[in-house]
All heavy atoms as an XYZ file, in Angstrom:
948
protein
N      13.473    -19.458      9.756
C      14.019    -18.590      8.761
C      14.229    -17.139      9.315
O      15.198    -16.550      9.049
C      13.154    -18.542      7.518
C      13.688    -17.679      6.457
S      12.717    -17.788      4.961
C      13.186    -16.338      4.141
N      13.280    -16.719     10.143
C      13.337    -15.390     10.647
C      14.580    -15.223     11.566
O      15.258    -14.172     11.517
C      12.080    -15.070     11.438
N      14.862    -16.253     12.290
C      16.042    -16.215     13.206
C      17.321    -16.102     12.392
O      18.222    -15.378     12.710
C      16.134    -17.427     14.131
C      14.958    -17.477     15.103
O      14.422    -16.391     15.421
O      14.630    -18.604     15.524
N      17.337    -16.832     11.270
C      18.546    -16.794     10.390
C      18.694    -15.438      9.722
O      19.850    -14.888      9.737
C      18.365    -17.924      9.327
C      19.510    -17.963      8.355
N      20.739    -18.357      8.771
C      19.601    -17.637      7.046
C      21.583    -18.345      7.688
N      20.902    -17.869      6.674
N      17.626    -14.849      9.281
C      17.705    -13.507      8.654
C      18.095    -12.497      9.716
O      18.947    -11.611      9.428
C      16.367    -13.131      7.969
C      16.420    -11.722      7.503
C      16.100    -14.060      6.868
N      17.539    -12.549     10.910
C      17.903    -11.659     11.945
C      19.367    -11.772     12.342
O      20.031    -10.726     12.570
C      16.993    -11.869     13.133
C      17.127    -10.777     14.257
C      16.081    -10.943     15.311
O      15.288    -11.906     15.290
O      16.075    -10.101     16.199
N      19.872    -12.958     12.423
C      21.294    -13.163     12.728
C      22.156    -12.616     11.637
O      23.187    -11.946     11.950
C      21.519    -14.650     12.882
C      22.982    -15.000     13.266
C      23.162    -16.501     13.383
O      22.203    -17.231     13.507
O      24.361    -16.889     13.280
N      21.790    -12.832     10.337
C      22.568    -12.259      9.260
C      22.580    -10.722      9.323
O      23.606    -10.066      9.092
C      21.995    -12.707      7.942
C      22.386    -14.139      7.609
S      21.639    -14.756      6.047
C      21.898    -13.408      4.905
N      21.416    -10.136      9.627
C      21.312     -8.694      9.679
C      22.163     -8.123     10.833
O      22.878     -7.145     10.630
C      19.852     -8.317      9.882
C      19.520     -6.854      9.541
C      19.638     -5.979     10.835
O      19.485     -6.521     11.925
O      19.824     -4.792     10.660
N      22.153     -8.790     11.962
C      22.987     -8.368     13.096
C      24.478     -8.480     12.777
O      25.257     -7.556     12.993
C      22.650     -9.166     14.330
C      23.397     -8.693     15.578
C      23.101     -9.541     16.815
N      23.519    -10.961     16.570
C      22.712    -12.011     16.476
N      21.410    -11.831     16.622
N      23.190    -13.190     16.316
N      24.879     -9.581     12.160
C      26.290     -9.734     11.771
C      26.715     -8.738     10.712
O      27.825     -8.201     10.772
C      26.490    -11.139     11.173
C      26.372    -12.262     12.188
O      26.442    -11.957     13.414
O      26.253    -13.433     11.764
N      25.803     -8.371      9.834
C      26.125     -7.354      8.793
C      26.287     -6.004      9.456
O      27.224     -5.252      9.050
C      25.020     -7.301      7.783
O      24.821     -8.541      7.171
C      25.230     -6.276      6.701
N      25.500     -5.688     10.476
C      25.698     -4.401     11.149
C      27.010     -4.307     11.878
O      27.643     -3.257     11.929
C      24.576     -4.190     12.144
C      23.385     -3.346     11.623
C      22.418     -3.045     12.725
N      21.539     -4.209     12.994
C      21.330     -4.696     14.207
N      21.929     -4.124     15.255
N      20.642     -5.729     14.398
N      27.476     -5.454     12.428
C      28.673     -5.500     13.256
C      29.934     -5.592     12.428
O      31.033     -5.293     12.944
C      28.604     -6.581     14.287
C      27.480     -6.396     15.227
C      27.228     -7.622     16.142
O      27.935     -8.648     15.954
O      26.371     -7.504     17.043
N      29.903     -6.037     11.196
C      31.095     -6.288     10.385
C      31.146     -5.284      9.211
O      30.224     -5.212      8.409
C      31.023     -7.719      9.829
O      31.995     -7.831      8.816
N      32.221     -4.529      9.166
C      32.364     -3.563      8.073
C      32.527     -4.210      6.743
O      32.046     -3.762      5.700
C      33.554     -2.619      8.338
O      34.754     -3.344      8.478
N      33.166     -5.443      6.689
C      33.339     -6.174      5.433
C      31.975     -6.661      4.958
O      31.678     -6.537      3.717
C      34.262     -7.334      5.671
N      31.154     -7.195      5.830
C      29.811     -7.670      5.432
C      28.911     -6.481      5.013
O      28.144     -6.608      4.104
C      29.128     -8.486      6.570
C      29.594     -9.921      6.713
C      28.945    -10.538      7.902
C      29.340    -10.707      5.457
N      29.035     -5.372      5.714
C      28.290     -4.189      5.354
C      28.651     -3.711      3.929
O      27.782     -3.374      3.153
C      28.495     -3.074      6.387
C      27.509     -1.970      6.321
C      27.556     -1.044      7.468
N      28.906     -0.811      8.051
C      29.232     -1.085      9.323
N      28.295     -1.479     10.177
N      30.446     -0.873      9.774
N      29.970     -3.694      3.628
C      30.399     -3.291      2.281
C      29.903     -4.281      1.234
O      29.476     -3.851      0.175
C      31.932     -3.209      2.251
N      29.917     -5.598      1.548
C      29.437     -6.533      0.583
C      27.916     -6.409      0.369
O      27.457     -6.466     -0.751
C      29.735     -7.973      1.131
C      29.163     -9.095      0.237
C      29.755     -9.611     -0.838
C      27.929     -9.718      0.430
N      28.933    -10.566     -1.427
C      27.822    -10.657     -0.654
C      26.906     -9.632      1.320
C      26.732    -11.500     -0.785
C      25.763    -10.471      1.185
C      25.716    -11.349      0.114
N      27.202     -6.163      1.440
C      25.749     -5.895      1.290
C      25.398     -4.699      0.460
O      24.557     -4.746     -0.424
C      25.093     -5.785      2.710
O      25.318     -6.896      3.466
C      23.621     -5.617      2.637
N      26.131     -3.591      0.679
C      25.923     -2.414     -0.122
C      26.273     -2.665     -1.541
O      25.549     -2.192     -2.466
C      26.717     -1.234      0.437
C      26.285     -0.669      1.794
C      27.245      0.352      2.321
C      24.880     -0.117      1.671
N      27.343     -3.423     -1.818
C      27.692     -3.727     -3.187
C      26.595     -4.576     -3.863
O      26.284     -4.406     -5.019
C      29.040     -4.459     -3.249
C      29.616     -4.768     -4.598
C      29.848     -3.434     -5.379
C      30.910     -5.521     -4.473
N      26.036     -5.534     -3.074
C      24.913     -6.309     -3.633
C      23.718     -5.467     -3.954
O      23.085     -5.669     -5.020
C      24.517     -7.381     -2.594
O      25.599     -8.270     -2.340
N      23.379     -4.484     -3.085
C      22.270     -3.594     -3.385
C      22.562     -2.812     -4.647
O      21.687     -2.616     -5.491
C      22.033     -2.640     -2.209
C      21.308     -3.263     -1.002
C      21.612     -2.852      0.262
C      20.348     -4.176     -1.213
C      20.955     -3.420      1.354
C      19.697     -4.779     -0.151
C      19.986     -4.366      1.145
O      19.300     -4.894      2.187
N      23.773     -2.327     -4.811
C      24.124     -1.605     -6.001
C      23.964     -2.435     -7.254
O      23.515     -1.966     -8.332
C      25.564     -1.048     -5.913
C      25.715      0.142     -4.939
C      27.202      0.498     -4.822
C      24.917      1.372     -5.427
N      24.423     -3.722     -7.187
C      24.241     -4.598     -8.339
C      22.752     -4.810     -8.642
O      22.391     -4.822     -9.862
C      24.885     -5.979     -8.020
C      26.382     -5.953     -8.132
C      26.917     -7.397     -8.132
N      28.261     -7.331     -7.523
C      28.669     -8.145     -6.489
N      27.826     -8.976     -5.938
N      29.836     -7.999     -6.046
N      21.927     -4.981     -7.657
C      20.507     -5.152     -7.875
C      19.899     -3.889     -8.459
O      19.054     -3.948     -9.354
C      19.791     -5.523     -6.619
C      19.890     -7.003     -6.287
C      20.479     -7.370     -5.017
C      19.457     -7.994     -7.078
C      20.609     -8.709     -4.725
C      19.635     -9.378     -6.794
C      20.182     -9.692     -5.579
N      20.324     -2.735     -7.974
C      19.846     -1.468     -8.585
C      20.266     -1.357    -10.086
O      19.444     -0.974    -10.863
C      20.482     -0.279     -7.821
C      19.859     -0.053     -6.461
C      20.514      1.090     -5.715
O      21.231      1.923     -6.300
O      20.259      1.202     -4.439
N      21.479     -1.738    -10.392
C      21.936     -1.646    -11.775
C      21.177     -2.641    -12.632
O      20.801     -2.339    -13.764
C      23.454     -1.933    -11.830
N      20.986     -3.857    -12.101
C      20.192     -4.854    -12.880
C      18.741     -4.407    -13.131
O      18.246     -4.558    -14.192
C      20.210     -6.178    -12.124
N      18.141     -3.812    -12.093
C      16.802     -3.237    -12.295
C      16.808     -2.170    -13.331
O      15.945     -2.112    -14.187
C      16.284     -2.703    -10.934
O      16.189     -3.711     -9.975
N      17.784     -1.252    -13.270
C      17.853     -0.169    -14.230
C      18.005     -0.659    -15.652
O      17.376     -0.189    -16.561
C      19.005      0.765    -13.885
N      18.864     -1.711    -15.827
C      19.053     -2.275    -17.165
C      17.779     -2.959    -17.668
O      17.464     -2.930    -18.873
C      20.148     -3.281    -17.151
C      21.563     -2.652    -17.026
C      22.659     -3.695    -16.863
O      22.367     -4.872    -17.028
O      23.779     -3.326    -16.490
N      17.013     -3.526    -16.798
C      15.807     -4.224    -17.182
C      14.685     -3.195    -17.532
O      13.880     -3.418    -18.435
C      15.319     -5.099    -16.029
O      16.343     -6.024    -15.699
C      14.046     -5.883    -16.418
N      14.672     -2.132    -16.787
C      13.606     -1.109    -16.947
C      13.855     -0.185    -18.174
O      12.944      0.201    -18.808
C      13.509     -0.287    -15.619
C      12.955     -1.153    -14.540
C      12.626      0.976    -15.835
C      13.131     -0.552    -13.205
N      15.103      0.153    -18.389
C      15.463      1.154    -19.450
C      14.796      0.889    -20.784
O      14.269      1.827    -21.374
C      16.976      1.186    -19.607
N      14.768     -0.332    -21.352
C      14.099     -0.467    -22.650
C      12.607     -0.222    -22.659
O      12.012      0.031    -23.714
C      14.389     -1.953    -23.005
C      15.457     -2.389    -22.134
C      15.409     -1.546    -20.910
N      12.008     -0.209    -21.467
C      10.535     -0.005    -21.414
C      10.171      1.443    -21.336
O       9.002      1.783    -21.421
C      10.003     -0.693    -20.166
C      10.226     -2.203    -20.191
C       9.733     -2.839    -18.968
N      10.017     -4.280    -18.993
C       9.467     -5.161    -18.241
N       8.557     -4.806    -17.360
N       9.811     -6.420    -18.354
N      11.129      2.373    -21.169
C      10.862      3.818    -21.022
C      10.923      4.437    -22.399
O      11.881      4.216    -23.161
C      11.854      4.456    -20.059
C      11.811      3.948    -18.649
C      12.950      4.572    -17.828
C      10.459      4.270    -17.973
N       9.967      5.250    -22.652
C       9.879      5.948    -23.954
C      10.846      7.128    -23.942
O      11.233      7.659    -22.875
C       8.496      6.445    -24.202
N      11.278      7.565    -25.079
C      12.211      8.697    -25.307
C      13.328      8.748    -24.275
O      13.590      9.819    -23.655
C      11.399     10.011    -25.337
C      10.725     10.384    -24.016
O      10.285      9.503    -23.315
O      10.685     11.618    -23.658
N      14.024      7.650    -24.122
C      15.136      7.577    -23.184
C      16.407      8.173    -23.817
O      16.749      7.867    -24.946
C      15.376      6.095    -22.813
C      16.297      5.801    -21.665
C      15.682      6.321    -20.375
C      16.509      4.347    -21.522
N      17.064      9.047    -23.089
C      18.343      9.601    -23.564
C      19.460      8.937    -22.833
O      19.320      8.198    -21.836
C      18.399     11.148    -23.333
O      18.282     11.396    -21.946
C      17.257     11.841    -24.069
N      20.705      9.257    -23.263
C      21.890      8.584    -22.659
C      22.018      8.944    -21.156
O      22.343      8.082    -20.351
C      23.170      9.012    -23.434
C      24.380      8.425    -22.742
C      23.064      8.553    -24.841
N      21.822     10.172    -20.837
C      21.960     10.608    -19.440
C      20.715     10.642    -18.639
O      20.617     11.257    -17.559
C      22.585     12.029    -19.410
C      23.938     12.059    -19.976
O      24.617     11.028    -19.906
O      24.342     13.068    -20.555
N      19.660      9.918    -19.049
C      18.363      9.946    -18.374
C      18.480      9.249    -17.044
O      18.875      8.063    -17.041
C      17.278      9.279    -19.261
C      15.890      9.575    -18.823
O      15.680      9.916    -17.641
O      15.014      9.432    -19.641
N      18.185      9.844    -15.938
C      18.302      9.204    -14.614
C      17.140      8.296    -14.262
O      17.220      7.566    -13.242
C      18.369     10.401    -13.700
C      17.528     11.437    -14.339
C      17.797     11.225    -15.803
N      16.092      8.266    -15.037
C      14.896      7.481    -14.588
C      15.145      6.014    -14.360
O      14.723      5.507    -13.321
C      13.775      7.656    -15.660
C      13.154      9.063    -15.642
C      12.090      9.224    -16.692
N      12.628      9.041    -18.043
C      11.906      8.798    -19.097
N      10.588      8.796    -18.963
N      12.465      8.694    -20.287
N      15.893      5.270    -15.197
C      16.082      3.879    -14.875
C      16.819      3.690    -13.582
O      16.509      2.810    -12.761
C      16.911      3.378    -16.099
C      16.614      4.308    -17.165
C      16.396      5.615    -16.559
N      17.856      4.472    -13.339
C      18.661      4.363    -12.069
C      17.801      4.744    -10.883
O      17.897      4.092     -9.872
C      19.929      5.221    -12.152
C      20.911      4.684    -13.161
C      22.153      5.530    -13.280
N      22.774      5.724    -11.955
C      23.287      6.933    -11.557
N      23.311      7.949    -12.420
N      23.797      7.057    -10.398
N      16.979      5.807    -11.013
C      16.096      6.203     -9.912
C      15.120      5.094     -9.587
O      14.841      4.810     -8.397
C      15.388      7.475    -10.265
C      16.238      8.744    -10.234
C      15.423      9.900    -10.817
C      16.670      9.045     -8.794
N      14.514      4.476    -10.596
C      13.543      3.418    -10.363
C      14.259      2.214     -9.687
O      13.683      1.666     -8.782
C      12.854      3.012    -11.679
C      11.984      4.197    -12.176
C      11.982      1.773    -11.516
C      11.429      4.035    -13.587
N      15.423      1.848    -10.144
C      16.170      0.807     -9.501
C      16.473      1.095     -8.053
O      16.351      0.244     -7.185
N      16.920      2.327     -7.828
C      17.265      2.682     -6.409
C      15.982      2.687     -5.540
O      16.017      2.287     -4.340
C      17.888      4.099     -6.415
N      14.842      3.172     -6.094
C      13.562      3.172     -5.301
C      13.150      1.706     -5.020
O      12.644      1.434     -3.936
C      12.480      3.916     -6.076
C      12.644      5.420     -6.110
C      11.633      6.048     -7.051
C      12.448      5.972     -4.702
N      13.345      0.826     -5.997
C      12.930     -0.574     -5.768
C      13.729     -1.187     -4.654
O      13.203     -1.859     -3.764
C      13.071     -1.350     -7.070
N      15.039     -0.917     -4.659
C      15.865     -1.471     -3.604
C      15.621     -0.808     -2.260
O      15.719     -1.446     -1.218
C      17.404     -1.362     -3.965
C      17.786     -2.345     -5.009
S      17.314     -4.017     -4.725
C      18.081     -4.396     -3.159
N      15.287      0.486     -2.260
C      14.887      1.167     -0.990
C      13.652      0.507     -0.406
O      13.569      0.268      0.775
C      14.697      2.634     -1.243
N      12.693      0.141     -1.279
C      11.503     -0.511     -0.822
C      11.829     -1.871     -0.225
O      11.231     -2.266      0.814
C      10.473     -0.660     -1.987
N      12.744     -2.598     -0.833
C      13.131     -3.898     -0.282
C      13.814     -3.730      1.093
O      13.485     -4.448      2.047
C      14.069     -4.588     -1.267
C      14.766     -5.779     -0.634
C      13.403     -5.025     -2.535
N      14.684     -2.719      1.215
C      15.364     -2.536      2.502
C      14.357     -2.137      3.581
O      14.415     -2.641      4.699
C      16.430     -1.415      2.346
C      17.661     -1.921      1.604
C      18.799     -0.917      1.718
N      18.521      0.357      1.120
C      18.873      0.671     -0.127
N      19.432     -0.173     -0.928
N      18.603      1.896     -0.556
N      13.412     -1.268      3.217
C      12.426     -0.816      4.232
C      11.533     -2.006      4.646
O      11.227     -2.214      5.784
C      11.527      0.314      3.693
C      12.432      1.592      3.594
C      10.332      0.560      4.517
C      11.782      2.715      2.790
N      11.123     -2.852      3.688
C      10.288     -3.994      3.993
C      11.066     -4.975      4.879
O      10.504     -5.536      5.847
C       9.880     -4.660      2.671
N      12.318     -5.204      4.579
C      13.133     -6.102      5.418
C      13.287     -5.499      6.837
O      13.125     -6.245      7.811
C      14.538     -6.263      4.810
C      15.418     -7.238      5.551
C      14.867     -8.588      5.723
C      16.831     -7.260      4.889
N      13.533     -4.205      6.971
C      13.620     -3.560      8.277
C      12.335     -3.731      9.079
O      12.345     -4.080     10.270
C      13.987     -2.112      8.155
C      15.400     -1.834      7.717
O      16.188     -2.823      7.780
O      15.709     -0.759      7.273
N      11.191     -3.456      8.408
C       9.898     -3.602      9.029
C       9.649     -5.055      9.491
O       9.150     -5.293     10.597
C       8.770     -3.163      8.172
C       8.737     -1.638      7.992
O       9.523     -0.920      8.654
O       7.916     -1.192      7.176
N       9.983     -5.999      8.631
C       9.785     -7.404      8.944
C      10.594     -7.850     10.137
O      10.133     -8.504     11.028
C      10.171     -8.241      7.660
C       9.937     -9.683      7.845
C       8.758    -10.304      8.054
C      10.913    -10.705      7.773
N       8.934    -11.668      8.147
C      10.251    -11.895      7.948
C      12.307    -10.685      7.528
C      10.898    -13.128      7.887
C      12.931    -11.918      7.437
C      12.278    -13.122      7.691
N      11.902     -7.348     10.190
C      12.711     -7.711     11.344
C      12.227     -7.004     12.607
O      12.299     -7.534     13.676
C      14.167     -7.293     11.012
C      14.881     -8.170      9.999
C      16.192     -7.635      9.614
C      15.012     -9.606     10.503
N      11.739     -5.784     12.473
C      11.154     -5.083     13.644
C      10.021     -5.841     14.216
O       9.826     -5.816     15.407
C      10.753     -3.662     13.204
C      10.282     -2.849     14.410
C       9.647     -1.562     14.051
N       8.476     -1.768     13.281
C       8.153     -1.178     12.120
N       8.941     -0.300     11.604
N       7.025     -1.517     11.499
N       9.232     -6.492     13.356
C       8.080     -7.232     13.832
C       8.472     -8.693     14.303
O       7.652     -9.547     14.448
C       7.018     -7.383     12.721
C       6.345     -6.059     12.439
O       6.357     -5.205     13.381
O       5.843     -5.876     11.338
N       9.765     -8.927     14.411
C      10.242    -10.186     14.857
C      10.375    -11.270     13.846
O      10.539    -12.437     14.105
N      10.324    -10.875     12.588
C      10.454    -11.786     11.451
C       9.228    -12.682     11.271
O       9.311    -13.683     10.595
N       8.118    -12.286     11.776
C       6.892    -13.065     11.629
C       6.019    -12.476     10.550
O       5.614    -11.324     10.664
C       6.110    -13.075     12.977
O       4.878    -13.624     12.797
N       5.786    -13.221      9.528
C       4.948    -12.793      8.443
C       3.488    -12.602      8.922
O       2.801    -11.634      8.501
C       5.038    -13.798      7.270
C       4.299    -13.277      5.977
C       4.848    -11.970      5.528
C       4.478    -14.357      4.925
N       3.057    -13.440      9.811
C       1.684    -13.337     10.315
C       1.473    -12.056     11.087
O       0.525    -11.313     10.853
C       1.387    -14.528     11.244
O       1.638    -15.745     10.547
C      -0.025    -14.510     11.702
N       2.457    -11.691     11.973
C       2.364    -10.448     12.699
C       2.460     -9.268     11.758
O       1.745     -8.296     11.932
C       3.501    -10.317     13.769
C       3.338    -11.331     14.863
O       2.256    -11.926     14.989
O       4.310    -11.536     15.605
N       3.305     -9.382     10.726
C       3.458     -8.254      9.785
C       2.120     -8.043      9.052
O       1.679     -6.931      8.844
C       4.580     -8.585      8.834
C       4.758     -7.607      7.770
C       5.527     -6.414      8.294
N       5.664     -5.458      7.190
C       5.343     -4.168      7.327
N       4.856     -3.735      8.488
N       5.448     -3.315      6.343
N       1.502     -9.108      8.575
C       0.244     -9.013      7.909
C      -0.860     -8.386      8.768
O      -1.637     -7.559      8.332
C      -0.249    -10.345      7.336
C       0.250    -10.590      5.949
C      -0.484    -11.720      5.363
N       0.403    -12.859      5.379
C       0.082    -14.080      5.251
N      -1.173    -14.442      5.144
N       0.980    -15.076      5.243
N      -0.902     -8.808     10.043
C      -1.892     -8.338     11.000
C      -1.729     -6.817     11.193
O      -2.640     -6.065     11.135
C      -1.823     -9.052     12.309
C      -2.848     -8.576     13.267
C      -4.174     -8.946     13.350
C      -2.733     -7.564     14.224
N      -4.825     -8.287     14.279
C      -3.930     -7.435     14.883
C      -1.609     -6.787     14.655
C      -4.129     -6.527     15.909
C      -1.861     -5.867     15.688
C      -3.082     -5.714     16.288
N      -0.456     -6.403     11.425
C      -0.160     -4.985     11.620
C      -0.534     -4.154     10.420
O      -1.117     -3.120     10.503
C       1.310     -4.775     12.011
C       1.611     -3.395     12.511
C       3.026     -3.331     13.062
N       4.025     -3.274     11.981
C       4.371     -2.176     11.351
N       3.827     -1.008     11.648
N       5.303     -2.215     10.433
N      -0.244     -4.692      9.225
C      -0.574     -4.008      7.982
C      -2.075     -3.860      7.817
O      -2.608     -2.800      7.375
C       0.021     -4.713      6.792
C      -0.367     -4.233      5.453
C       0.272     -2.896      5.211
N      -0.157     -2.422      3.895
C      -0.629     -1.220      3.654
N      -0.716     -0.319      4.594
N      -0.977     -0.840      2.442
N      -2.803     -4.914      8.168
C      -4.290     -4.844      7.944
C      -4.890     -3.873      8.926
O      -5.820     -3.154      8.589
C      -4.850     -6.225      8.110
O      -4.756     -6.690      9.408
N      -4.367     -3.739     10.137
C      -4.946     -2.772     11.072
C      -4.596     -1.406     10.680
O      -5.407     -0.461     10.802
C      -4.454     -3.042     12.530
O      -3.027     -3.014     12.577
C      -5.025     -4.311     13.048
N      -3.352     -1.169     10.175
C      -3.014      0.213      9.720
C      -3.880      0.564      8.495
O      -4.367      1.680      8.354
C      -1.502      0.225      9.344
C      -1.188      1.519      8.599
C      -0.654      0.132     10.594
N      -4.084     -0.383      7.592
C      -4.914     -0.115      6.412
C      -6.317      0.165      6.849
O      -6.988      1.105      6.265
C      -4.839     -1.332      5.478
O      -5.628     -1.075      4.357
N      -6.858     -0.530      7.827
C      -8.269     -0.351      8.231
C      -8.393      1.118      8.823
O      -9.366      1.780      8.572
C      -8.693     -1.351      9.195
N      -7.390      1.517      9.604
C      -7.472      2.828     10.192
C      -7.384      3.949      9.131
O      -7.990      4.966      9.225
C      -6.307      3.092     11.210
C      -6.527      2.228     12.472
O      -7.688      1.791     12.677
O      -5.563      2.040     13.195
N      -6.558      3.716      8.136
C      -6.321      4.706      7.100
C      -7.597      4.872      6.235
O      -7.862      5.986      5.765
C      -5.175      4.261      6.161
C      -4.817      5.340      5.175
C      -3.677      4.921      4.325
N      -2.579      4.300      5.067
C      -1.753      3.463      4.559
N      -1.851      3.057      3.344
N      -0.764      2.958      5.329
N      -8.412      3.870      6.078
C      -9.527      3.903      5.176
C     -10.800      4.129      5.925
O     -11.904      4.043      5.368
C      -9.623      2.697      4.308
C      -8.457      2.573      3.409
N      -8.179      3.440      2.404
C      -7.413      1.673      3.413
C      -7.081      3.112      1.747
N      -6.604      2.056      2.366
N     -10.764      4.402      7.233
C     -11.938      4.661      8.032
C     -12.518      6.025      7.616
O     -11.766      7.012      7.466
C     -11.553      4.692      9.510
C     -12.783      4.840     10.420
C     -12.372      4.598     11.850
N     -11.970      3.189     11.982
C     -11.092      2.785     12.897
N     -10.509      3.634     13.680
N     -10.784      1.490     12.983
N     -13.793      6.115      7.364
C     -14.352      7.379      6.923
C     -14.188      8.493      7.972
O     -14.326      8.267      9.169
C     -15.840      7.083      6.707
C     -16.129      5.810      7.362
C     -14.821      5.089      7.550
N     -13.859      9.679      7.483
C     -13.664     10.835      8.449
C     -14.974     11.499      8.628
O     -15.869     11.506      7.822
C     -12.705     11.783      7.785
C     -11.297     11.249      7.629
C     -10.429     12.337      7.041
N      -9.085     11.757      6.817
C      -8.136     12.368      6.285
N      -8.291     13.636      5.899
N      -6.976     11.836      6.116
N     -15.098     12.115      9.800
C     -16.293     12.879     10.119
C     -16.208     14.236      9.297
O     -15.148     14.808      9.194
C     -16.357     13.175     11.568
C     -16.855     12.009     12.384
C     -17.324     12.482     13.742
N     -16.130     12.375     14.634
C     -16.012     13.035     15.769
N     -16.929     13.815     16.181
N     -14.982     12.844     16.511
N     -17.338     14.602      8.781
C     -17.376     15.854      8.048
C     -17.293     16.978      9.041
O     -17.930     16.995     10.115
C     -18.667     15.986      7.219
C     -18.714     14.998      6.085
C     -19.906     15.226      5.267
N     -19.625     16.401      4.454
C     -20.541     17.003      3.690
N     -21.744     16.499      3.687
N     -20.286     18.039      3.004
N     -16.536     17.987      8.699
C     -16.349     19.135      9.569
C     -17.433     20.183      9.168
O     -17.509     20.596      8.056
C     -14.988     19.715      9.341
C     -14.573     20.631     10.386
C     -13.120     20.919     10.224
N     -12.827     22.029     11.158
C     -11.706     22.700     11.187
N     -10.777     22.436     10.275
N     -11.536     23.627     12.013
N     -18.252     20.578     10.178
C     -19.275     21.492      9.992
C     -18.703     22.931     10.289
O     -18.154     23.085     11.401
C     -20.534     21.184     10.896
C     -21.598     22.263     10.680
C     -21.003     19.812     10.594
N     -18.829     23.858      9.363
C     -18.341     25.195      9.678
C     -19.062     25.846     10.817
O     -20.300     25.682     10.924
C     -18.494     25.952      8.373
C     -19.355     25.151      7.541
C     -19.416     23.746      8.082
N     -18.353     26.555     11.620
C     -18.999     27.238     12.771
C     -19.694     28.541     12.301
O     -19.181     29.190     11.375
C     -17.959     27.619     13.811
C     -17.350     26.418     14.484
C     -16.364     26.903     15.517
N     -15.704     25.746     16.169
C     -14.817     25.850     17.065
N     -14.409     27.016     17.446
N     -14.298     24.771     17.599
N     -20.768     28.844     12.948
C     -21.481     30.074     12.598
C     -20.709     31.229     13.135
O     -20.208     31.126     14.266
C     -22.907     30.024     13.157
N     -20.651     32.331     12.384
C     -19.954     33.487     12.883
C     -20.856     34.244     13.855
O     -22.089     34.339     13.616
C     -19.587     34.414     11.742
C     -18.565     33.785     10.827
C     -18.151     34.792      9.829
N     -17.115     34.202      8.980
C     -16.541     34.801      7.988
N     -16.935     36.028      7.659
N     -15.621     34.257      7.320
N     -20.296     34.832     14.896
C     -21.137     35.611     15.835
C     -21.626     36.920     15.159
O     -20.968     37.420     14.282
C     -20.166     35.892     17.006
C     -18.807     35.804     16.419
C     -18.909     34.785     15.306
N     -22.744     37.403     15.643
C     -23.297     38.663     15.126
C     -24.349     38.451     14.118
O     -24.746     37.335     13.779
N     -24.880     39.576     13.576
C     -25.927     39.498     12.594
C     -25.451     38.900     11.258
O     -24.271     39.017     10.952
C     -26.429     40.924     12.443
C     -25.237     41.773     12.839
C     -24.467     40.931     13.871
N     -26.370     38.291     10.521
C     -25.932     37.720      9.277
C     -25.469     38.855      8.288
O     -26.061     39.922      8.291
C     -27.187     36.976      8.738
C     -28.316     37.549      9.518
C     -27.759     38.061     10.802
N     -24.491     38.579      7.501
C     -24.026     39.517      6.533
C     -24.905     39.532      5.307
O     -25.354     38.475      4.869
C     -22.564     39.201      6.159
C     -21.730     39.383      7.402
C     -20.204     39.273      7.194
N     -19.806     38.564      6.002
C     -18.606     38.138      5.765
N     -17.674     38.360      6.672
N     -18.274     37.519      4.662
N     -25.122     40.698      4.734
C     -25.969     40.740      3.516
C     -25.234     40.085      2.344
O     -24.012     40.113      2.241
C     -26.218     42.206      3.287
C     -25.137     42.911      3.972
C     -24.718     42.017      5.146
N     -25.995     39.548      1.433
C     -25.436     38.946      0.219
C     -25.100     40.095     -0.720
O     -25.967     40.884     -1.048
C     -26.391     37.891     -0.409
C     -26.633     36.803      0.587
C     -25.846     37.388     -1.696
C     -27.687     35.810      0.094
N     -23.911     40.084     -1.248
C     -23.541     41.130     -2.145
C     -23.717     40.653     -3.578
O     -23.272     39.544     -3.932
C     -22.063     41.560     -1.971
C     -21.813     42.111     -0.607
C     -20.408     42.558     -0.553
N     -20.401     44.004     -0.260
C     -19.294     44.697     -0.173
N     -18.181     44.153     -0.425
N     -19.378     45.975      0.135
N     -24.454     41.383     -4.330
C     -24.650     40.980     -5.740
C     -23.838     41.902     -6.639
O     -23.602     43.070     -6.301
C     -26.117     41.166     -6.100
C     -27.066     40.294     -5.257
C     -28.458     40.294     -5.823
N     -29.417     39.813     -4.885
C     -29.722     38.522     -4.651
N     -29.066     37.617     -5.332
N     -30.603     38.188     -3.804
N     -23.248     41.365     -7.706
C     -22.445     42.187     -8.556
C     -23.274     43.247     -9.187
O     -24.440     43.068     -9.579
C     -21.908     41.225     -9.617
C     -22.663     39.938     -9.428
C     -23.336     39.959     -8.132
N     -22.728     44.459     -9.279
C     -23.422     45.564     -9.897
C     -23.224     45.545    -11.422
O     -22.164     45.249    -11.898
C     -22.908     46.884     -9.312
C     -23.188     47.053     -7.855
C     -22.620     48.338     -7.320
O     -21.914     49.089     -8.021
N     -22.922     48.650     -6.064
N     -24.269     45.904    -12.117
C     -24.172     45.964    -13.555
C     -23.615     47.311    -13.940
O     -23.901     48.340    -13.353
C     -25.564     45.801    -14.201
C     -26.085     44.428    -14.055
C     -27.353     44.309    -14.878
N     -27.869     42.979    -14.679
C     -28.999     42.629    -15.266
N     -29.716     43.501    -15.934
N     -29.394     41.408    -15.104
N     -22.811     47.291    -14.971
C     -22.256     48.534    -15.481
C     -23.154     49.154    -16.440
O     -23.819     48.492    -17.269
C     -20.871     48.239    -16.167
C     -19.862     47.823    -15.205
C     -18.572     47.721    -15.948
N     -17.497     47.188    -15.060
C     -16.265     47.023    -15.396
N     -15.944     47.232    -16.668
N     -15.392     46.567    -14.579
N     -23.253     50.445    -16.368
C     -24.080     51.186    -17.318
C     -23.372     51.227    -18.697
O     -22.184     51.485    -18.759
C     -24.373     52.613    -16.786
N     -24.135     50.946    -19.702
C     -23.550     50.968    -21.043
C     -23.476     52.324    -21.688
O     -23.990     53.303    -21.412
C     -24.278     50.015    -21.955
């Protein structure tokens, strides 16, 4: 399946007609997502961009996921392994940074002065 998807992606890049068809398909999916999402949003107005934005973001996520998958050779196993290692690095506890001592004598603590009544 990965070879088939990679071949389709390469053909789409090389053909302006296929590229136009792909973009039109993405627009249709964005519109369908927007129509599905719109009734779920509260206080929706006629010109509210939120449904269209959510549809566009969803399709952008699909395109990015497909690009990443193809970059990894179309292997779901390799993709999962790379994701798990990135996730493990991201959630590794950070070392606490200890502030450096300033050179010279310690500064006196300033206490607020009381105002005379």
